[in-house]
C-alpha positions in Angstrom: -16.6 -76.1 63.6 -15.2 -75.5 67.1 -12.9 -78.2 68.5 -12.0 -78.5 72.2 -8.5 -80.1 71.9 -7.0 -81.4 75.2 -3.4 -82.4 74.9 -0.5 -82.2 77.4 2.3 -81.9 74.9 2.8 -78.4 73.8 4.4 -79.3 70.5 1.5 -81.6 69.6 -1.0 -78.9 70.5 0.9 -76.3 68.3 1.0 -78.6 65.3 -2.6 -79.7 65.6 -3.9 -76.2 66.0 -1.9 -74.9 63.0 -2.9 -77.9 60.8 -6.6 -77.6 61.7 -7.0 -73.8 61.5 -5.1 -73.8 58.1 -8.2 -75.6 56.7 -10.4 -72.7 57.8 -13.1 -75.2 58.7 -12.0 -75.4 62.3 -11.5 -73.1 65.3 -9.4 -74.8 68.0 -9.7 -74.1 71.7 -6.9 -75.9 73.5 -6.2 -77.0 77.1 -3.1 -78.8 78.4 -4.9 -81.2 80.8 -8.3 -82.7 81.6 -8.8 -80.6 84.6 -8.4 -77.4 82.6 -10.8 -78.6 80.0 -13.4 -79.4 82.6 -12.9 -76.0 84.3 -13.7 -74.1 81.0 -16.4 -76.5 79.9 -19.2 -74.4 81.1 -18.1 -71.5 79.0 -17.5 -73.4 75.8 -19.7 -75.0 73.3 -17.5 -77.1 71.1 -18.7 -79.1 68.2 -16.1 -81.8 68.8 -13.9 -83.0 71.6 -10.4 -84.0 70.6 -8.7 -85.7 73.5 -5.3 -87.1 74.2 -5.6 -90.4 76.1 -2.5 -90.4 78.3 -2.2 -87.2 80.3 -1.0 -86.4 83.8 -4.0 -86.1 86.2 -7.1 -87.1 84.4 -6.8 -89.4 81.3 -8.7 -88.7 78.2 -11.4 -91.2 79.0 -11.7 -89.8 82.6 -11.9 -86.3 81.1 -14.6 -87.4 78.7 -16.7 -88.8 81.5 -16.5 -85.5 83.3 -17.3 -83.4 80.2 -20.3 -85.5 79.5 -21.8 -84.3 82.8 -22.3 -80.9 81.2 -25.7 -81.0 79.5 -24.4 -79.1 76.4 -21.6 -81.7 76.0 -23.5 -84.8 76.7 -23.8 -85.8 73.0 -20.8 -83.8 71.5 -18.8 -86.1 69.3 -15.4 -87.2 70.8 -12.3 -88.5 69.1 -9.1 -89.7 70.9 -5.6 -89.2 69.7 -3.1 -91.7 71.0 -0.1 -93.9 70.1 -1.9 -96.8 71.7 -3.7 -98.3 68.8 -3.9 -102.0 69.3 -7.3 -103.2 68.3 -8.3 -104.0 71.9 -7.2 -100.5 73.0 -9.3 -98.9 70.2 -12.3 -101.1 71.1 -12.0 -99.9 74.7 -11.7 -96.2 73.8 -14.8 -96.5 71.5 -16.7 -98.1 74.4 -16.2 -94.8 76.3 -18.4 -93.1 73.7 -15.7 -92.0 71.3 -16.3 -92.0 67.5 -12.8 -93.2 66.9 -9.1 -92.9 67.4 -6.5 -90.9 65.5 -3.0 -92.4 65.7 -0.1 -90.5 67.0 2.1 -89.4 65.4 -0.6 -87.9 63.2 -0.1 -86.5 59.8 -0.8 -82.7 60.0 -1.6 -82.6 56.3 -4.5 -85.2 56.8 -5.6 -84.4 60.4 -8.5 -82.3 59.4 -9.7 -84.8 56.8 -9.3 -87.7 59.3 -11.6 -85.8 61.7 -14.1 -85.1 59.0 -14.1 -88.8 57.9 -14.8 -90.0 61.5 -17.6 -87.4 61.8 -19.0 -88.6 58.4 -19.0 -92.2 59.6 -21.1 -91.2 62.6 -23.7 -89.5 60.5 -24.2 -92.7 58.3 
């Protein structure tokens, strides 16, 4: 599974990439901002969009709106990663078309399984 991971914090990007690629089920393409993700969107065909919510420039939800304009990404599953996990915030994020939210700080040991669980919920 190819994941397009958009995260402005380099340490979080490094940890997420290492945690996900150790599982061997995931290949991770990373960008440090929404604008960069949009710029490469035409060249990539990820199976999942994994987006930080709070980023300089475009936020995760703003980035998702722009990515959805690409025909090949219109229905690509999306998951947000954020420290903002109040029920009302999660509700609003899901309304943007995301499968769910993974709370930061995340557990690197369970990150891959958390993603798989959210994808499994979608397929039910």
